[in-house]
C-alpha positions in Angstrom: -0.2 0.5 0.1 1.2 3.5 -0.8 1.6 5.8 1.9 -1.0 8.1 2.5 0.2 10.9 5.1 -3.1 12.1 5.5 -3.6 9.2 8.0 -0.1 10.1 9.7 0.0 13.6 10.8 0.7 12.8 14.6 2.6 15.0 16.6 4.6 14.9 14.6 36.2 37.5 -10.4 37.3 38.4 -16.7 35.6 37.0 -13.8 32.0 35.8 -12.2 31.9 39.1 -10.7 30.8 39.2 -6.6 27.2 40.2 -6.2 27.2 43.7 -4.6 28.3 43.2 -1.0 26.8 45.6 1.9 29.6 47.4 4.0 30.0 45.0 6.9 31.4 45.7 10.5 34.1 42.9 10.2 36.9 45.2 8.9 40.0 43.6 10.3 40.9 39.7 10.8 39.3 38.3 14.3 42.1 37.3 16.8 40.6 33.9 17.6 39.5 31.1 15.0 36.1 31.0 13.7 33.4 29.9 15.9 31.7 28.3 12.7 33.7 26.5 9.8 31.5 28.1 7.4 31.4 31.5 8.7 33.4 32.8 5.8 32.5 36.5 6.2 33.5 36.2 10.0 30.2 38.3 10.8 28.9 35.3 13.8 26.7 34.0 11.9 26.9 30.6 9.3 26.7 31.0 5.6 25.9 28.6 2.9 27.8 27.5 0.0 26.0 25.8 -3.1 27.0 24.7 -6.3 26.1 27.5 -8.8 24.9 27.1 -12.4 24.5 30.0 -14.7 25.7 31.2 -18.4 28.2 33.6 -17.2 30.9 30.3 -16.4 31.4 27.0 -17.9 33.8 24.7 -15.6 31.1 26.0 -12.6 31.2 28.0 -9.9 30.3 28.2 -5.9 27.7 30.8 -4.7 28.2 31.9 -1.5 24.4 32.8 0.8 25.6 34.7 3.7 24.0 33.8 7.2 22.1 36.5 9.7 20.4 36.3 12.8 17.2 34.7 10.9 18.6 32.5 9.1 19.9 32.7 5.1 20.2 36.4 4.2 20.2 38.2 1.2 23.7 38.9 0.4 25.8 36.9 -1.7 29.1 36.3 -3.7 29.7 34.0 -6.7 33.1 32.8 -7.4 34.8 30.2 -10.2 38.4 29.2 -11.5 38.6 33.0 -13.0 38.0 34.9 -9.7 40.5 36.6 -8.7 43.3 34.7 -6.8 41.7 31.3 -7.6 43.9 28.9 -8.9 43.0 26.9 -12.3 40.7 28.4 -15.4 37.3 28.2 -15.6 37.1 25.3 -18.4 34.1 23.3 -19.8 34.0 20.3 -17.8 35.9 21.0 -14.8 33.0 20.3 -12.4 34.1 23.1 -9.9 32.6 22.6 -6.7 29.6 21.2 -8.5 30.7 18.1 -5.8 31.8 18.0 -2.1 32.3 21.1 -0.9 33.7 21.2 3.1 35.1 24.3 5.3 36.8 24.3 8.1 39.3 27.4 9.1 42.5 25.9 7.8 44.5 29.0 8.8 42.9 30.0 11.9 42.8 33.2 11.4 39.0 33.7 12.4 37.7 33.3 8.9 36.0 30.0 8.2 37.8 28.6 4.7 35.9 26.5 1.9 37.6 23.4 0.0 35.9 22.6 -3.0 36.9 20.1 -5.7 36.5 19.9 -9.7 36.5 15.7 -10.6 36.8 16.4 -14.1 39.5 18.5 -14.1 42.0 17.9 -17.0 46.1 18.5 -15.7 48.7 18.0 -18.4 47.2 15.1 -20.7 45.6 13.4 -17.8 41.6 13.8 -18.1 39.6 13.6 -15.2 42.7 13.7 -13.2 40.6 16.0 -10.7 41.9 18.9 -8.8 40.9 20.1 -4.7 41.3 23.9 -4.0 40.9 25.5 -0.4 39.3 29.0 -0.8 39.8 31.7 1.7 37.1 33.6 4.1 38.0 37.1 4.6 35.8 40.0 6.1 33.7 40.0 2.4 33.3 36.7 2.1 35.9 34.0 0.2 38.9 35.9 -1.5 41.4 33.6 -3.3 43.0 30.1 -3.2 45.4 27.2 -2.7 45.9 24.0 -4.5 46.0 20.7 -2.6 48.9 19.0 -4.2 47.7 15.7 -5.6 50.6 12.9 -4.0 49.3 10.7 -6.8 48.0 12.1 -10.7 46.7 9.4 -12.9 43.7 9.9 -15.8 40.2 9.8 -14.2 41.0 9.3 -10.7 38.6 12.2 -10.1 40.6 13.5 -6.8 38.7 15.1 -4.4 35.2 13.0 -5.5 34.7 12.6 -2.1 36.3 15.7 0.6 36.5 15.3 4.7 37.8 17.7 7.3 38.5 17.5 11.1 41.2 17.4 13.5 42.5 13.9 12.4 45.1 14.2 14.2 44.3 15.6 17.3 46.9 18.3 17.1 44.4 21.4 17.5 44.7 21.9 13.4 42.1 21.4 10.4 43.2 18.8 8.1 41.5 17.6 4.8 40.6 13.4 3.2 40.4 13.7 -0.1 39.3 10.5 -2.1 41.7 9.5 -5.4 41.2 6.8 -7.3 41.2 4.1 -5.0 42.9 5.7 -1.9 42.0 8.1 0.5 44.7 10.8 1.2 44.5 12.7 4.3 46.5 16.1 4.6 47.6 16.3 8.0 47.5 20.0 9.3 49.6 23.0 8.1 47.2 24.2 5.7 48.1 28.3 4.7 47.8 30.1 2.2 51.1 29.8 1.4 50.7 26.3 0.4 49.5 22.8 2.2 51.9 20.5 4.5 53.9 17.9 3.2 52.7 15.1 5.5 50.5 12.9 3.6 49.1 9.8 5.0 47.5 7.5 2.2 44.6 5.2 3.3 43.5 2.1 1.1 41.5 -1.0 1.9 42.2 -4.3 -0.8 39.1 -4.4 -3.0 36.8 -1.6 -1.6 36.7 1.6 -4.2 36.2 4.3 -1.7 33.0 7.3 -2.7 32.2 8.9 0.1 34.1 10.4 3.6 32.3 11.1 6.6 34.3 12.8 9.5 33.3 13.2 13.1 34.3 12.2 16.7 33.6 8.5 17.5 35.7 7.7 20.5 36.2 10.6 23.4 39.4 11.6 22.3 40.4 14.5 20.8 41.0 13.4 17.5 38.5 13.2 14.3 37.7 10.2 13.3 36.9 9.1 9.6 34.3 6.6 7.9 35.2 5.3 4.1 32.2 4.2 2.6 32.6 2.3 -1.0 31.5 -0.6 -3.1 33.0 -3.7 -2.9 32.4 -6.9 -5.5 30.6 -10.0 -3.8 29.4 -12.7 -5.7 29.8 -10.5 -9.1 27.5 -7.8 -7.4 27.9 -4.8 -6.0 27.8 -4.3 -2.6 28.5 -1.3 0.1 31.3 -1.5 2.8 32.0 1.4 5.3 35.3 1.1 6.6 36.0 3.1 9.9 39.8 4.8 10.5 40.5 5.9 13.9 41.9 9.5 14.5 45.5 9.9 15.7 49.1 11.1 15.0 48.8 7.9 12.3 45.3 7.4 11.6 44.4 3.6 12.2 42.5 1.2 9.8 39.5 -0.1 12.2 36.9 -2.3 11.7 34.3 -2.8 8.5 30.9 -2.8 8.7 28.7 -4.2 5.6 25.8 -2.0 4.0 24.1 -4.0 1.7 23.7 -4.1 -1.8 25.0 -0.6 -3.0 25.0 1.7 -6.2 27.8 4.4 -6.4 26.6 6.9 -3.3 25.6 7.3 0.7 24.7 10.3 2.4 25.8 9.7 6.5 26.7 12.0 9.3 28.5 11.3 12.8 26.2 11.9 16.0 26.1 11.5 19.4 21.8 10.1 19.5 22.0 8.5 23.2 24.0 11.0 24.2 26.5 9.2 26.0 29.5 10.6 24.8 30.5 8.6 21.7 29.7 9.4 18.0 27.0 7.3 16.1 27.5 6.9 12.5 24.8 7.3 10.6 24.7 6.1 7.1 21.8 6.5 4.3 21.8 3.4 1.1 19.2 4.3 -0.9 20.1 1.1 -3.3 19.5 -1.2 -0.3 16.8 -4.0 -1.5 15.7 -2.7 -4.7 15.9 0.9 -3.9 13.7 0.4 -0.8 16.3 1.9 1.1 17.8 1.6 4.8 19.9 3.5 7.3 22.6 2.0 9.5 23.2 3.2 12.7 26.3 2.0 14.1 27.3 2.9 17.5 29.9 4.6 18.7 32.7 3.1 21.7 35.7 3.4 23.2 37.3 2.0 20.8 35.5 2.8 18.0 31.8 1.4 16.6 30.8 -1.8 17.7 27.4 -3.1 17.3 24.4 -1.6 14.9 20.7 -1.5 14.1 19.1 -1.0 10.4 16.2 1.4 10.2 13.5 1.0 7.3 10.2 2.1 6.5 9.6 -1.3 8.1 11.0 -0.1 11.8 8.5 -0.1 14.4 6.9 3.4 15.0 8.2 5.3 10.9 5.1 6.0 9.0 4.9 4.0 5.8 6.3 1.0 4.4 9.4 -0.3 2.9 8.7 -0.8 -1.2 10.7 -0.9 -4.6 11.9 2.7 -5.6 11.4 4.4 -2.7 14.9 5.4 -1.9 14.6 5.9 1.7 18.1 7.2 3.1 18.9 9.2 0.1 19.7 11.9 2.4 20.4 11.6 6.0 21.2 15.0 8.5 21.2 15.2 12.4 20.6 17.7 14.8 19.0 18.6 18.3 15.2 19.7 17.2 14.0 19.5 20.4 16.6 21.3 22.6 16.9 17.6 25.1 20.5 17.5 24.4 19.7 14.2 22.5 20.4 14.7 18.1 17.6 13.6 16.2 17.9 12.1 12.4 15.9 13.4 9.3 16.0 11.2 6.7 14.8 11.9 3.0 12.4 9.5 1.3 12.6 11.8 -1.7 10.5 8.9 -4.0 8.2 7.7 -2.1 4.8 7.9 -3.7 2.2 9.2 -2.2 -1.9 9.3 -2.9 -1.0 8.0 -6.0 1.5 10.4 -6.6 4.4 9.2 -7.7 8.4 10.0 -6.2 6.0 12.8 -4.4 8.9 12.6 -1.3 9.0 12.6 1.7 10.8 13.2 5.1 11.3 11.3 8.4 12.1 12.6 11.6 13.8 10.4 14.3 14.3 11.5 18.0 17.5 10.4 19.9 17.0 9.2 23.2 18.6 7.1 26.3 18.0 4.1 24.2 19.4 5.4 20.5 17.4 6.2 17.8 13.8 4.6 17.5 11.0 5.0 15.4 8.5 5.5 18.3 7.5 8.6 18.3 9.2 10.1 14.9 7.3 12.1 12.6 6.8 12.5 9.0 6.4 15.6 6.1 5.5 15.9 2.9 3.8 18.7 0.9 0.1 17.5 2.5 1.5 17.5 5.8 -0.3 20.6 7.9 1.3 24.1 7.2 3.8 22.6 4.6 3.5 25.1 1.8 3.2 23.7 -1.9 1.3 21.3 -3.2 1.5 17.4 -3.3 2.6 16.6 -6.7 4.1 13.8 -9.2 8.2 13.8 -9.4 7.8 16.7 -6.9 10.9 14.9 -5.1 10.3 16.4 -1.7 13.3 15.2 0.6 15.3 14.9 -2.1 18.1 16.4 0.1 17.3 16.9 4.1 19.5 19.1 6.6 19.2 19.6 10.1 20.6 23.3 11.3 19.5 26.1 14.0 19.8 28.3 11.5 18.2 31.2 13.9 20.2 30.2 17.1 17.5 29.7 19.1 18.4 26.4 20.0 16.2 24.3 18.3 17.6 22.8 14.7 15.2 23.4 11.8 14.6 21.1 9.1 15.3 22.4 5.3 14.1 20.4 2.8 14.7 20.4 -0.9 12.4 19.4 -3.4 12.2 19.2 -7.6 10.8 22.9 -6.9 9.8 25.5 -3.9 12.0 24.1 -1.3 11.5 24.7 2.3 12.2 25.3 6.1 10.7 24.2 9.1 11.0 25.2 12.5 12.2 23.3 15.3 10.5 23.3 18.6 10.0 22.0 22.2 8.2 19.4 20.6 10.2 18.9 17.7 10.0 19.7 14.2 6.5 21.2 13.6 4.9 22.4 10.0 3.2 25.5 11.7 5.2 28.5 10.4 7.2 26.6 7.9 8.3 28.8 4.8 9.9 28.9 1.5 13.9 29.3 0.9 15.8 30.0 -2.1 16.9 27.8 -4.6 20.5 26.3 -3.7 20.3 27.0 -0.1 19.4 23.7 1.3 22.5 22.2 -1.0 25.0 24.9 0.7 24.1 23.8 4.3 27.3 21.8 4.7 27.1 18.7 7.4 
């Protein structure tokens, strides 16, 4: 039976020029590292970095929408490879900034910086070699960039196909991890405008082709941990594996968790859903069981992740039923939606059929608690949920991307939902996410919220 939401509304720079900037009070570099990794102009508000497709550039660009006290503002800038100080040139097919984007205050000057990739970049004779660039924050936003050196150049390696950032060594400095062919390279500290330090650790696991990187604190030490998600071939079939790598002065390979039938990508996040001090790894695999989809929650512990649970639309308390093509878990995001101290999980089901509208889409929000994530008490939202703007439509794909962020700094994470048209923001509250008070957001905003 297809899901009917009406029965489920429970408490539930030549160059692409910068868009003219309003003069800000930020005229000198702050004296301390940025509070928010994605505060690119140092004004104390988180910003939004989305890929920008326009006729003005050929190879791709990034649009930064600057944040305000109430969320995304009206001030923005567009940067591409023809912008002043940015390495390379705007060339067709580069796919610059169209893929992964990660933020950190790499030089610790008080402005968040943005690392972007260009998986289609041709270098010399090597087509599709790829490239990674760090764009530097400043009082007026992103300005100039530095190339991350490729330690294993080669054609069709798509260097930077996935990126992650964190203090992987525990030395207090942000590092970058990037996929490069069949391996992952971790660039340790020393990332500044004058260059990237020479200390690079290569991570590779026999038989595993890395597709996605997830960074976060799984153990209680000072180092950020890394999870490499990719595909292996078993019995002539592609299956997914998640490989845990423990952070430290030297990153140490750890346990592997099978994810089931797998295609080419997975969305994941690390968050403490049971508030025990250890980060849990939530990985959405939309290809599971003929694209019914599933989310694996791999629970953190002292030495890394241990036991795991599997969540589907067949999990008790979760609305609907698992059906072919739903793509449950195509997007996931974590945040505290009701300010109880537990991280909650939003799960996108972008191809869910609703009331005979194929691929209408929807979003589940599961609450964290002492026992971790459970379906009981979860909420379901779609276009026909009370208060949600827009109409239920064929191929609406509501929930194709979901992000949780406290964008107005009231302590409650809000739910941002992308769709084929008219993305929305649903506010958090003492009772969690609610449809009442939902509002439209501009295109690109949801994809510009960095995990």
